[in-house]
C-alpha positions as a printed Julia matrix, in Angstrom:
274×3 Matrix{Float64}:
 155.46   11.82  163.54
 154.86   13.3   160.04
 151.21   12.5   159.37
 151.48   13.41  155.7
 153.83   14.97  153.17
 153.02   18.49  154.34
 153.83   17.59  157.95
 157.11   16.03  156.82
 158.02   19.22  154.95
 157.03   21.52  157.78
 158.98   19.38  160.25
 162.14   19.72  158.16
 161.78   23.46  157.62
 160.94   24.23  161.23
 163.83   22.12  162.53
 166.16   23.85  160.07
 164.97   27.29  161.18
 165.06   26.44  164.9
 168.84   25.98  165.01
 171.16   28.96  165.18
 174.63   29.0   163.53
 176.4    28.63  166.87
 174.89   25.16  167.23
 172.84   26.12  170.32
 169.14   25.38  170.32
 166.86   28.4   170.34
 164.36   29.24  173.06
 161.67   26.81  174.16
 158.99   29.21  172.91
 160.4    29.03  169.39
 160.81   25.27  169.62
 157.19   25.0   170.61
 156.18   26.46  167.26
 158.65   24.29  165.38
 156.77   21.06  165.98
 157.67   17.93  167.94
 160.48   16.69  165.72
 162.73   19.68  166.4
 163.01   19.01  170.11
 162.38   15.28  170.19
 165.03   12.98  171.62
 166.63   10.8   168.98
 165.24    7.33  168.34
 167.56    4.47  169.32
 169.69    3.2   166.44
 170.21   -0.45  165.62
 168.0    -3.53  165.52
 166.43   -4.33  168.92
 166.71   -8.08  168.3
 170.5    -7.8   168.22
 171.23   -4.79  170.43
 172.39   -6.94  173.36
 174.99   -8.98  171.48
 178.27   -9.29  173.35
 181.59   -8.61  171.69
 182.12  -11.02  168.76
 178.66  -12.55  169.2
 176.48  -12.73  166.11
 172.91  -13.3   165.0
 170.93  -13.14  161.78
 167.48  -12.67  160.29
 165.84  -12.37  156.88
 164.6    -8.85  156.25
 164.2    -6.02  153.77
 166.96   -3.44  153.9
 166.95    0.07  152.45
 169.27    3.02  151.98
 167.63    6.44  151.62
 170.16    9.08  150.74
 170.51   12.76  149.89
 171.8    12.91  146.32
 174.14   15.61  144.93
 174.91   16.7   148.47
 178.64   16.97  147.82
 177.98   19.94  145.52
 175.92   21.51  148.26
 178.85   21.26  150.68
 180.87   23.27  148.14
 178.38   26.13  147.81
 176.72   26.34  151.24
 178.26   27.14  154.6
 179.06   24.19  156.91
 176.3    25.3   159.28
 173.72   25.36  156.48
 174.79   21.93  155.23
 174.82   20.3   158.65
 171.49   21.72  159.76
 169.63   20.93  156.55
 170.98   17.37  156.48
 170.07   16.94  160.14
 166.56   18.26  159.58
 165.88   16.09  156.53
 167.41   12.9   157.92
 165.52   13.33  161.21
 162.26   13.24  159.29
 163.42   10.25  157.21
 164.26    8.41  160.45
 160.72    9.07  161.66
 159.29    7.83  158.37
 161.23    4.56  158.75
 159.99    4.19  162.32
 156.4     4.99  161.34
 156.52    2.26  158.66
 157.61   -0.41  161.13
 161.32   -0.28  160.33
 164.5    -0.03  162.38
 167.19    2.53  161.64
 170.47    0.62  161.67
 172.58    3.73  161.3
 173.22    7.04  159.62
 175.77    7.01  156.81
 176.85   10.61  156.29
 173.99   11.98  154.22
 171.84    8.84  154.25
 169.74    6.51  156.4
 170.39    2.74  156.59
 167.21    0.9   157.6
 165.85   -2.61  158.08
 162.28   -3.92  157.93
 161.83   -7.3   159.61
 163.44   -9.33  162.34
 163.42  -12.59  164.25
 159.63  -12.48  164.62
 158.94  -11.91  160.91
 156.58  -14.36  159.26
 155.56  -12.36  156.19
 158.5   -11.44  153.92
 156.17   -9.66  151.51
 154.98   -7.38  154.32
 158.54   -6.42  155.26
 159.35   -5.74  151.6
 156.17   -3.73  151.08
 156.77   -1.53  154.11
 160.37   -0.92  153.04
 159.35    0.39  149.62
 156.41    2.28  151.16
 158.81    4.15  153.44
 161.04    4.96  150.48
 158.07    6.15  148.42
 156.71    8.33  151.22
 160.09    9.96  151.91
 160.8    10.68  148.24
 157.33   12.04  147.53
 157.23   14.24  150.64
 160.64   15.67  149.8
 160.09   16.21  146.08
 156.6    17.68  146.21
 156.11   19.22  149.66
 159.5    19.99  151.18
 161.09   21.42  148.05
 158.14   23.75  147.49
 158.69   25.22  150.95
 162.46   25.4   150.48
 162.03   27.39  147.28
 159.67   29.81  149.03
 162.35   30.21  151.7
 165.04   30.79  149.03
 166.82   27.58  149.98
 168.21   25.3   147.26
 165.97   22.2   146.95
 167.24   18.79  148.04
 167.23   15.51  146.14
 166.59   12.0   147.45
 167.1     8.5   146.06
 166.8     5.01  147.54
 167.96    1.43  147.08
 166.55   -1.71  148.67
 166.76   -5.49  148.66
 165.65   -8.5   150.69
 167.68  -11.36  152.14
 169.74  -12.53  155.08
 171.3    -9.92  157.35
 174.07  -10.94  159.74
 174.64   -8.87  162.86
 177.96   -9.09  164.72
 179.29   -6.89  167.49
 182.72   -5.84  166.29
 185.5    -3.89  167.97
 187.17   -4.04  171.36
 186.02   -3.74  174.96
 184.69   -0.22  175.44
 184.63    0.59  171.72
 182.36   -1.62  169.61
 179.19   -1.57  167.57
 176.85   -4.06  165.96
 177.92   -4.32  162.33
 175.51   -5.52  159.61
 176.91   -7.75  156.91
 175.57   -9.8   154.02
 174.74   -9.78  150.36
 171.34   -8.09  150.81
 172.64   -4.93  152.54
 175.62   -4.79  150.2
 173.43   -5.04  147.12
 170.89   -2.57  148.5
 173.75   -0.09  148.81
 174.68   -0.77  145.17
 171.05   -0.2   144.17
 171.06    3.15  145.96
 174.2     4.17  144.07
 172.59    3.09  140.78
 169.51    5.25  141.47
 169.27    8.77  140.1
 167.46   11.54  141.93
 163.85   10.57  142.73
 164.45    6.92  141.85
 164.07    3.76  143.91
 166.1     0.79  142.66
 165.47   -2.67  144.15
 167.4    -5.92  143.99
 166.12   -9.26  142.77
 165.42  -10.59  146.27
 162.96   -7.79  147.02
 161.55   -7.64  143.49
 160.46  -11.28  143.77
 158.24  -10.32  146.73
 156.33   -7.63  144.8
 153.18   -9.24  143.4
 152.45   -6.52  140.84
 155.25   -6.88  138.33
 154.03   -3.8   136.44
 155.67   -1.79  139.24
 159.09   -3.04  138.12
 161.23   -2.13  135.13
 164.57   -3.9   134.8
 167.38   -1.39  135.23
 169.4    -0.48  132.15
 172.57   -1.87  133.79
 170.93   -5.07  135.05
 171.84   -7.81  135.68
 174.94   -7.69  137.85
 177.29  -10.51  136.86
 179.32  -12.47  139.41
 182.12  -14.85  138.41
 184.25  -17.24  140.45
 186.17  -20.41  139.59
 184.59  -20.67  136.17
 181.06  -20.2   137.51
 179.03  -17.32  136.1
 175.83  -16.13  137.83
 173.68  -13.04  137.49
 171.5   -11.02  139.86
 168.89   -8.61  138.48
 167.86   -5.22  139.77
 164.93   -3.0   138.85
 163.61    0.53  138.84
 160.54    0.67  141.05
 157.59    2.74  139.82
 157.1     4.01  143.33
 154.69    6.83  142.45
 152.05    4.21  141.66
 152.17    3.21  145.32
 151.26    6.65  146.65
 147.45    6.26  146.53
 147.79    3.14  148.68
 150.01    4.6   151.4
 147.33    6.46  153.34
 146.55    4.7   156.57
 149.52    2.28  156.55
 151.25    3.93  159.49
 148.0     4.37  161.38
 147.28    0.66  160.94
 150.74   -0.25  162.24
 150.21    1.93  165.32
 153.91    1.93  166.09
 154.39   -1.84  165.74
 157.43   -3.13  163.83
 156.82   -4.84  160.51
 158.06   -8.15  161.98
 154.9    -8.39  164.13
 152.45   -8.04  161.25
 150.45  -11.17  160.52
 148.2   -11.8   157.53
 145.03  -13.59  158.67
């Protein structure tokens, strides 16, 4: 796992360099120098509490949900070769997946050039812990990419990458959808939908959070209401609003050291405040 921002950056660059254009992994000796992430088997996707749902069965939990996404990647697909695009995206997203796992989250899926993640589950008792770990994962990933990875990419004459994130907290519904032999557990609900909207509202190096998650952050100086907030919803003559905020995530960085070590691989849903 990436112990710090430098390890995150080195993991991305080594994984990027360890793949040849034909799509065949290089020799084991080279992989050995590339670090564990380059040759590591992929982590299982989906939420373990709902992985065994049968077709059309459903379940739900309250949790924090986050989207961490490579921004301006469409332009990169125009300028770079397909091999360069695929391998850089793979290398970066692999490290982001590990960051989510290290912060007690579950990767629900990969969405093209982004990671869809959940923090919490059926065992959760501390919503503020799930929310805190979600934004901590976002902050770690953005900082490691902006300040460590991009420095190495520039030294390697590779165009830097850009990240952004959106998050919210609320009910997530899981339902296995499809047909026999071809189905997956789909995640529905206002919280994941609004988290996706927050991610789209974020510019490069921004984390935007919805009202449900913002209410769980004790230090309100970390929040600045977004210029386009609130979102207005209207139906049958009823008018309601839902706020969203820019998160001053850089202020969290001094407090991130040791979080993953304290978790020791446990999911956020098992954390208890004594």
